N, C-alpha and C positions, 0 to 999 in steps of 0.2 A: 539603316534598318531600325534605328532606335525609335523613329517616329511611329513605326507599326505597333510598338508596345506602349505608346503614349496614351494617357487617359483621355486627352482631347480627341485623339484619333478614334478611339473606341466610342466616344460620345457622338462624334460626327457620323461614324458608321451606323450607329444605332438610329440616329435621326433619319438618315437616308433610307435605311431599311424600313423604318416605320412609315415614312412617306410613301415608299413603293408599295407596301402592303395596303395602306389606306387607298391609294389610287387604284390598285387592283380590285379591292372590294367595291369601290365606287363604280368602276367600269362593269364589274360582274353584276352589280345590282340593276344595271340598265339593260342587261341582256334578256332576251325573250326567245321563245321558240327553240329550234334545234341547237342554237349556239349555247343556250343555258344548259341544256342536257349534256352537251359535249364538255363544257367546263366542269359540271358536277361529276361526270364520269371520269375525267382526267384527274381531278382532285382526289376522288375516292381511290383510283388505281395507284396514285403516287403514295397516298397514306398507307395503303395495304402493302406496297412494296417496301416501304421503310420499316413497317412493323414486322414483316416477314424476315427482313434482313437482320433486324435487331434480335428477333427470336432465335434465328439460326446461329448467330454469333454467341448468344448467351448459353443456349442449351447444347449446341454442337460445335465444340472447339476444333476437333480434329478426329482422325481415325488412325489407330496405331496397330501395327501388326505384331502379334505376340506368339511365341512358340510355347505350346502347352503340352505337357505329357498326355499321351494317348491320342493326340491330334498332331497334325503337321504344323500349320500356322492358322491362327484366327485373327480376323480384323475386328478390333474393338472400337466402339464409339467412345470418345473422351469428352466429357462435359465438365463444367466448372465444379459442380458439386461432387461428382464421383472422382474427379482428380484429387480432391482433398481427402476423400475416403480412401483412395488407393495409397496416398501418402501415409496416412495413419496406419494402415495395415502393413505397409512396407517397413516402417520404422519398428513396429512391434515385432515383426517376423525376423528382421535382420539383426536385432540386438539381443535375441534370446539364446539361452544355452542350447535349446533344442536344435538350433541351426549350426552348432559347432560339431566337428567330427569327434567321435568318442572311440578312441583307439583301444585295443585290447589292453586290459590292466590299468587303464586310466579312467578317472571320473566315475560317476555312478549312473547306472541305468535309471534308478528311481528319480534322480534329479532331472534327467532328460525327459522322462515320462511326465513329471510334474510340469516342466516347462511347456511341453506339448499340450497338456491339458489347459494351461493358462492361455496359450496362444489360441486354442480352440474357442475358449470362452470369450476372450477379448474380440476375436474376429466376429463371432456371432453377435456380440453386443454392438460393435461398431456398425455392422451391417443393419441391425435392427433399429438403431438410432438414426441412421442416415435416411434421408428422404428417397423414396424409390426414383430411379432414373426415369425421366420422361423420354420415351423412345421416339427419336426422330428418324431412325432408320431401323433396319432389321438386324443390325450388328449386335453382338453380345456386349455387355457392359461389365463394370467392376463387380457387380453383384454376382454375375455368372462365374467369374474367376474365383472370387472369395468362397462361394458355396461349393464350387468344384474342388477347391483345395481342402475344404472340410470333409466333404463326403467321399472323395476319391483317395485321399492320403491320410489325414489325421484320424478320422473316425475308424477306418478299418484297422490301422496300426494299434490304436489305443484299445479298441475292443478286443483285439487278440492278445496283447501283451500285458495290459494292466491287471486283469484278473489273475493271470498266471503268476506274475510277480507278487501280487498281493497275497495270494494263497500261500506261496512259499514263505513270505515274510511272517505271516501269522503262525505258520508251523515251525519257523526257526527264528524266533524273536531276537536271539543273541548271535545268530550266525552272520558272518560277513557276506556281503552280496556276491563276492567272487565265488562263493561256494554254491551258488544257485546253478543247478545243472543246465538250465536254458540260457545262461548268461551269454555264451558265445553266439548262439543262434539269434538271440534278441539283438545283440550288437550288430550282427551282420545285416539283419533286416532293417535296423534303424539306419545304418549307413546307406543302404539302397534307397530307403524312403526319403532320407535327407537330400539325396541327389535329385530326386524328382521334385521335392518340396522347393528346392532352390530355383527351379524353373518357374514355379508359381510366383515366388518372391521377386525374381527378375521381371516377370510380367507385371506385377504390381508397381515396381519401380518405373517400368516403361509407361504404364498408364498414368502414373503421377508425373511423368515427364522429368524424371531425375536425370541430370546429365551424368555420363560416365557411371552407369548403374553398377557395373562389375567392380569398378574401383571403390565405390562406396561400400559395397557388400564385403569387399576384402579389407576395408579399413586403410586403403591406400590414399595418400594425399598426392594429388596430381601436381606436376611441376607448374609453378606460377608462370604467367606469361612473361616473355622477355621484355624488359624495359630498356629502351635505347640509352646507352651511356653507362649501364650497370652490367657487371659480370653475370654470366649465366650460371645458375646454381641448379644442379640436378638432385632429385630426391634419392633417398637411399634405395627405395624400391625399384626405381628406374635403372639404377646402376648395377643391380644384382643380376 
């Protein structure tokens, strides 16, 4: 097998290929009539097939089925560009305070609202900076999922609760947030919205083709593959 990687082999292969091409060109130059048109048509068809195949591989990698709130399942088109966009949005969403549960008596609603605002702004910025997906099918793309997350979840929640909390904060500058009369109601709606938001985040992870999306979102380190001759070590999460 080493001779296949030899420089001399590659040189000889190149010489033979060049000779074959030269002979083909010479023979083609001597063709006339119908044979010439057949050759030209065959060559054009072959080039078109190669270009179409390369275009499809570059712009349309795969299709991924994602479960989205208010829908059952949608089949999304995944391309090289929007795969990177989905990864950026996934990382931003999964690492923020707004994605963590806010139990009664713990944390601050203001901190969660600020985190949600930042996620809204960053999502809009990432989507505006990314090149629009070139549609090769009628399937929705990462832009559809990101904008749906903004308009269906983040915008309505922030529009409802930010003004109410802000008005109370201005009226009670020295009062603890726990004294806000709407604190419990806001936390309950926040928890419900977070559950729906997680579906979008999981969808972004699927579009980014992140392996073991749920483990990544939960901060779980999966067990390493078993190596022959070494003892098997289980992770703490797996043993619980």
